[in-house]
C-alpha positions in Angstrom: 248.7 276.5 256.6 249.2 280.1 254.8 246.2 282.1 253.6 246.4 281.9 249.4 244.2 283.2 247.4 240.2 281.8 246.7 240.5 279.9 243.3 238.0 276.8 242.3 238.3 273.7 244.6 239.5 270.8 242.8 238.1 268.5 244.6 234.6 270.2 244.2 235.2 270.8 240.6 236.0 266.9 239.6 232.8 265.9 241.5 231.1 268.9 239.4 231.9 267.3 236.3 231.4 263.9 237.3 227.6 265.3 238.2 227.4 267.2 235.5 227.9 264.2 233.3 225.4 261.9 235.3 222.8 264.8 235.6 223.4 264.7 231.5 222.8 261.3 230.9 219.9 261.3 233.4 218.5 264.0 231.8 218.7 262.2 228.2 217.2 259.3 229.7 214.1 261.5 231.1 213.7 262.9 227.7 213.7 259.5 225.9 211.2 258.5 228.5 209.2 261.6 227.8 209.3 260.6 224.3 208.5 257.2 224.4 205.4 258.3 226.5 204.1 260.5 223.7 204.7 257.4 221.1 203.1 255.1 223.1 199.6 257.4 222.7 201.2 258.7 219.2 197.2 258.6 218.3 196.5 261.2 220.6 197.8 264.6 219.7 198.0 265.5 223.4 200.4 262.9 224.4 203.0 264.9 222.8 202.4 267.8 225.3 204.1 265.4 227.7 207.8 266.2 226.9 207.1 269.3 226.0 205.3 270.5 229.2 208.5 268.6 231.0 210.9 270.8 228.7 209.4 274.2 230.0 208.5 273.4 233.5 212.8 272.3 233.4 213.8 275.8 231.6 211.2 277.7 233.6 212.2 276.3 236.7 216.0 276.9 235.8 215.6 280.3 235.0 213.5 280.8 238.0 215.3 279.3 241.0 217.1 282.2 242.3 213.8 284.2 242.5 211.6 281.8 243.8 214.4 281.0 246.5 214.3 284.4 247.8 210.1 284.4 247.3 210.2 281.6 249.6 211.6 283.9 252.2 210.1 287.1 251.5 213.9 288.3 250.5 213.9 291.5 248.4 217.4 292.9 247.7 219.0 295.8 249.1 221.6 298.4 247.8 224.7 300.0 249.4 222.9 303.2 250.2 220.6 301.0 252.7 222.9 298.3 253.7 226.0 300.1 253.8 228.2 297.5 256.4 226.9 294.6 254.8 228.0 295.8 251.2 231.2 297.2 253.0 231.8 293.2 254.1 231.0 291.6 250.7 233.0 294.0 248.5 236.0 293.4 251.1 235.3 289.7 250.5 234.9 290.2 246.3 238.1 291.8 246.3 240.0 288.8 248.0 238.5 286.5 246.3 238.7 288.7 242.5 235.2 288.8 241.4 232.3 291.4 240.9 230.4 291.7 244.3 227.4 289.8 244.1 223.8 291.6 245.1 222.5 291.4 248.3 219.1 290.4 249.7 217.5 290.8 253.1 214.6 288.2 254.2 212.8 289.3 256.9 212.3 286.0 259.4 213.1 285.3 262.4 215.3 282.1 261.4 218.7 282.7 261.1 220.3 281.7 258.2 222.1 282.8 254.9 222.7 281.4 251.3 223.8 282.1 247.9 221.0 281.9 244.7 221.8 282.5 241.2 222.8 279.8 238.8 225.6 281.9 237.3 227.9 285.2 238.9 226.0 287.4 236.8 223.3 286.8 238.8 224.4 285.9 241.9 222.9 287.2 245.3 223.7 286.5 249.2 220.6 286.3 251.1 220.7 287.4 254.6 218.0 286.8 257.3 217.1 289.5 260.0 217.6 286.7 262.2 221.1 285.9 261.2 222.2 289.8 261.7 220.6 289.6 265.3 222.4 286.7 266.6 225.7 286.9 265.1 228.7 289.6 266.2 230.7 291.1 263.0 232.8 288.8 262.6 231.3 285.8 262.9 229.0 287.5 260.1 231.6 288.2 258.2 232.6 285.0 258.1 229.2 283.3 256.9 229.2 286.1 254.3 232.7 284.3 253.4 231.2 281.2 253.0 228.3 282.5 251.0 230.8 284.2 248.5 232.8 280.7 248.6 229.5 278.8 247.0 229.4 281.8 243.8 233.3 281.5 243.3 233.0 277.7 243.0 229.8 278.1 240.8 228.2 275.4 242.6 224.6 276.8 243.2 224.5 275.8 239.1 225.2 272.2 240.0 222.5 272.2 242.8 219.9 273.5 241.0 220.6 271.5 238.1 220.7 268.3 240.2 217.2 269.5 242.3 215.5 269.7 239.2 215.5 266.2 238.3 213.5 264.6 240.6 210.7 267.4 240.0 210.8 266.4 236.3 210.9 262.9 237.2 207.6 263.0 239.5 205.6 264.7 236.8 206.8 261.5 234.6 205.7 259.2 237.2 202.2 260.9 238.0 201.3 261.5 234.4 200.0 258.3 233.3 197.1 258.6 236.3 195.3 260.6 234.3 196.2 259.3 230.5 194.5 256.2 228.9 192.7 254.8 231.5 190.9 258.4 232.5 189.9 258.6 228.7 188.3 254.8 228.8 190.9 253.4 226.2 191.8 249.9 227.2 195.4 249.2 227.1 196.9 246.6 224.8 199.4 243.9 225.9 202.8 246.4 225.2 201.0 248.6 227.2 201.1 246.3 230.1 204.3 245.5 230.4 205.8 249.2 229.1 203.7 251.3 231.6 205.2 249.3 234.9 208.8 249.6 233.5 208.2 253.6 232.9 207.3 253.5 236.2 210.0 251.5 238.2 212.7 253.8 235.5 210.8 257.2 237.0 211.1 256.2 240.6 214.4 254.8 240.7 215.6 257.5 238.2 213.8 260.2 241.1 215.7 258.5 244.0 219.0 258.5 242.4 218.7 262.3 241.4 218.0 263.1 244.7 221.0 261.0 246.3 222.8 262.5 243.8 221.9 265.9 245.3 222.5 265.2 249.0 225.9 264.3 247.8 227.4 267.2 246.2 225.8 269.6 248.2 227.4 268.0 251.6 230.9 268.1 249.6 230.2 271.9 248.7 229.7 272.6 252.0 232.8 271.6 252.9 234.6 273.7 250.4 232.7 276.5 251.0 234.0 276.4 254.8 237.4 276.2 253.8 236.6 279.4 251.3 235.3 281.0 254.0 238.7 280.6 256.2 241.1 281.5 253.2 239.3 284.6 252.7 238.6 285.9 255.9 241.6 283.6 258.3 239.1 283.0 260.9 238.1 279.9 260.9 237.2 280.2 265.0 234.6 282.9 263.6 233.0 280.1 261.7 232.8 277.6 263.9 231.2 279.9 266.3 228.6 281.1 263.6 227.9 277.4 262.9 227.3 276.4 266.3 225.4 279.4 267.0 223.1 279.2 263.8 222.5 275.4 264.9 221.6 276.2 268.5 219.2 279.0 267.4 217.2 277.3 264.6 216.6 274.1 267.1 214.2 277.1 268.9 212.8 277.9 265.8 208.8 276.7 265.5 209.0 273.7 263.7 206.0 275.1 261.6 208.1 278.2 260.5 211.2 275.1 259.6 208.7 273.2 257.4 207.8 276.4 255.5 211.8 276.5 254.8 212.8 273.2 253.8 212.5 273.5 250.5 216.0 275.8 250.6 217.8 273.2 252.8 220.6 272.5 249.8 221.4 276.0 249.5 221.4 277.8 253.4 224.7 277.5 255.6 222.4 275.2 258.3 219.7 273.3 257.2 216.2 273.9 258.3 215.5 270.1 258.4 218.0 267.3 259.3 217.9 263.5 258.3 218.2 260.8 261.0 220.5 259.3 257.9 223.7 260.5 256.8 223.3 259.2 253.3 220.5 261.9 252.9 221.4 264.7 254.0 222.2 267.9 252.0 224.5 269.1 254.5 227.7 267.2 256.3 227.1 266.5 260.1 228.1 269.9 261.9 230.6 267.9 264.2 232.5 267.0 260.9 232.5 270.2 259.3 234.0 271.9 263.5 236.5 268.7 262.8 237.4 270.3 259.6 237.6 273.8 260.9 239.4 273.5 263.8 241.9 271.6 261.9 242.4 274.5 259.6 242.5 276.6 262.8 245.5 274.6 263.8 247.3 275.0 260.9 246.8 278.7 261.0 248.4 278.7 264.5 244.8 279.7 266.0 243.2 278.4 268.9 239.7 277.3 268.3 
């Protein structure tokens, strides 16, 4: 395997197209449900606030997703003058990837991890925790930064963000009715007794489907980013070492701290919480990632 320029991953691009099409359909159904809720209570103008509320929540969540992610682990942006070594690595890798260098943000948390945030290359940021920097050597750190930069090149953060919004919106719809007509004391007619159970079932099904969709695209994008890191650095053994080291160190972090970080699982290079079932994982099992990296190392003629 020769090192080549990092471009869009074809397999990931196809999956993103499929997921994007499914998401567009799901959001269309979601809006239909929201307006159906309003139409069923059209005598009450407050009911029309439901679809408007869902749309506003989705838009605000989408626009502020990167800022919320940084705030969740108390990360703040740093400039080249503050972190010249980190910026030197990122600028070198960005030149190899032929993209503008993203901004960097540092988090003071001890859990060793990193992620890429931002729904477009212009808003892209790579976040690194103090715990990661303290535990990795320069080669391993470069491999991790190459992994996160690959997410930016592939533009997969946008799809993961869009997919993660759907369960949130579905949950709002599913819960809304509990505070609606029954609370106001208005009796339901026969149509509502049929209509609302159907709405609730659809909301639950779409919520679960949205979660599974997020997990599926998230797992594949990690494989693609691992491959991208190898193409940029030519050092699969460094990424293998980093993944094993971070996994081992994350197991030593107090569970309370890991629970506080679990909301960013889909973004992290190593998840803060792992499901028992692979179908519900947002990252591939470590053994599978290492097996793929080992194969790349053999193709490059390197010992893994």
